[in-house]
Residue, then its C-alpha position, 0 to 999 in steps of 0.5 A: m583641500s586648499e583654502a578657498t581664495t576667490l568666491e568663486n573657488l569657494i562655491g566650488k566646494g559645496e556638493d552638486r544637488m546639495p541647497a546652497i541658498g534658500t528662502p520659506s516655501r520656496s524650492p532653494l538654489s543649489y551647488q551646481e545651479l550658484r555655480n551656472l548662476a555665477s557663470a551667467t553673472i560674469v558673461r552678463l556683466n560682461e557683455l553689459g561692459i562690466g568688469r573686474g574692479d568696476r563696482v557695482a551698488i546693490v540694492l535690492p531687498n533682503g533674500p536671497e536674491m540679495a544673497s544670491a547676486f552679492v556671491t555672483v555679482a563679485c565674482a565678475a566686479t565689485t560690490a556695495p550693498l547699500n541700506p534699501d531704507y536710504k533716502a536720496e540723499e544718502f544714496e546720492f552721498y554713497l553712489d557719488d562717493l563709491k564711483a559705482k559704474a552700475l547700480l543692481v535693483e529689481e526689477g520695477s523698483n521704486s527705489p529713490a536710488v534708481a533717480v538718483a543713479k539716473k542723475l549721476g549716469i550711472a548704469v541701471i541693471e535690473l534684476v529679474a527673478g523669474d516665477n517658480t524658478p530657485a530660490g536666489y535664482f535672476t537674470l539682468k537687464g540692462e542696456s550695454m556700457g560698451t566692452a568691459a575693460e577686464p573680463g572674466a572671473a575676480g581674482a583673488e586680489d581683486i576688491a569683492l567688496i566694499l563698504h562704509t564704516s558706520g560715521t558716528t563720528s566723522r564722515p564714513k570711511i570706505v573699506p575695500l574688502s579683497h576676494r582673499n579677505v573675504t574668503a580668509s574671513a569665510g574661512n575662519i568662521a566655518r571652523s570655528l563654527k565647525l560648520e558641515p554639509a548638513d548645517k543649515c543657518l537662518n539668516i536675520m541679518p541685513l545683507f546690506h552688512i558685513h555679518g550677514l553677508i560673511a557670518a551667515v551667508l560665505s561661511s555656510l558656503q565656504a563649508g558645503a552647508s545652506v543658509t535660508c536667507t529671510p526677509g530680514f528680522n522680525a521678532l513676530k515670525v522667527f518661531g514660525w520661520i525656525a519651527d519650518e526650515s529646522p536651522s541648525w543655527y542662526t546668528a544676531v546682534p543683542t538687540m535682535h536676541q533680546a527680542i527673541l528671548a522676550r517672545g519664547g514664552r509664548n512660543a515654548d512648543i517651538v522652542s522645546a521642537a528646536k533642533l539649534r545646535f548653537i547660536r552666535s552673538s556679534s556686532a555689540s557685546l551681549p550682556p551675560q544675563v542675555m546669554t544665560a537666560l539665552e542657552e536656557m531657552w534654546n537649550c545650546p550654546v551661545i557664541e559670541a564673536y568680536g567682527m567688524t567691517e575691516a576684518a571682514h568680520q571675525m577676528a576673535a570667537n567663543p570656542l564651541p564645548p566642551a571648550k571653555r566660554i566665557p561670559g563677558s569675553v569674546g572668546i580667542a583669536s579665531g583667524p587673524e592674529v589678536a594683541i593687546m597694544s598701548a597707546e605707543g605702540q607696544i604689544l602688552t602683557a596678559g592682564e595689560t589693558g590697552e588697545i586691541v590689535i589684529r593683523g592677518d588675510n581677513v583684514t583690509t590693507g588700508y581705508e580708500n583714498n585716506p591717508k590720515a585715517n590709515a597713518e592713525a589705523f595701522t601701526d607697524g602691520w597691526f590694525r588698531t581696532g578702536d577698542q579697549g580690551i585685555m586678553t588673559d594669559e590663556g588668549y581670551v579677549t574682554i572688550t571694555g569699550r570703544l576708545k570713543e565711548i569711554i567716557n571721560r567724568g572730569g578725568e576719571k575714565i568710565s567704560p560705559r558697558e560696565v555700566d549697562e552690566i550693572l543695571m541690567n542685574h535690575p529684575a525690572v532691567e530688559q534693555v540698557v545703553t549707557f552714554a556720554l552726556p556733555h556737562d559744562k564743568l566735567g566735560e562728560d557725565v554718565a548716563a543711561a537709556v532703558v527700557l523695562k521688561e513688560g508688566q515691570t515697574a521702575s523710577e529713575a532713582e529706583l535705578r540710580d540706588f541700585a546702580a551706586q550699590s555696585l558702583a563708585a559714585f562717580k559712575v553712577p549715571r547722573s541721568i536715567t532716561l525711560l523709553d519703549e525703545i532704545p533708537k538703534g542704526a540701520t543693522g540693529k546695534l545700539q550707538r552710544i555716540g551721539m545718543a545724547e542727542k537723539l534723546g535731546l538731552v542736549 
């Protein structure tokens, strides 16, 4: 079967009566029902005056309607999912920056996004989810804005999805991803995981983020498989969902995996009865100690993958057994070409450290209205990821750090991840994030935030002494802060940049 190049093609692959989108305690939406919903959504949006290229911001809670709205609205227009937890000022920035034509919210929504949209003159469309209807089914309610300039189904080069970069160090950049980009990425993931129609993904990722949208939802639909959409991550409920839904896999960020791991002992019966074929980790590095413990708990492989928004998520992944997996490595190229480049733009050989670069059908053609960022990000057709890494002669990539996160201590360069992994070996340590602490004379020094395991104790001095056994003196954290919980970003990722400020250390 030919590769899908639009989301309409992609959902055309599944068997009519097979489940496509589900949720706990409701009947699933079949592939035929999803295709019918897409056709109806295209017609309805065109009636409301929205067509190809028009931007629809989506502010919906996590769940099946968010998944089906993303897929079907993108068949007609450009989707821009936003975090429902944003405050009014944040919604105003993003809705204005996106030049949204409409805002899609659930019926009766009291989100501050609604008032902001009205203030900016942006039309509000309500998603109406019917009672006793399959998971993800909806109709749209709103007033017409006139005639759609470009009606009909979107094409391969039309923009399906717009997301902003995290913007930890500067104004967030707009990343436009075409139908070709997102369907290529979904195909890459489905192939690397060997997804089949019998597979069922349990989605616990937020669906305003590239990881959940592409790795959980679109890869499943690409394979003709199903995805069960939960209301979002809840460590107390995950085991119940696994027991009730019998998924064959789930994908998560490391902080979620660690929270699940911490509760495994209390759910031993569910763990032993689970039928997981594998679990997947992405969006941040998974400590090797956590990978080993997860594999022992679930009795299945953990597949660590490497993704970013500009690549429509996945770039590299460890292959499934019996192929070799390397703990601490993000695996081999999985779809796009992957190489290591010097600061001067030369492609390096195996074993040399440089910047990880990519090119392929899943990679954005460039940031919107940002020629400076594009000039910095692209070299000879390669996209520069901003990650420092190294590749073996077999093509396995290891990320040694974010270039912007590398700590420069008086000229000595330190990878925060290296310090993380040493401290994670301490028997009392549950979680670590190492980060740069501003210093008067050195410019930067090394600091770490640490969460201890329940019932365990360790002092700052003890942890520093432990690190000093394995690290050169200049790499040992000068400051270690013990916390009950490390502050995270909206998607559950630990953010090194700005951590010193968040913890009040500067």
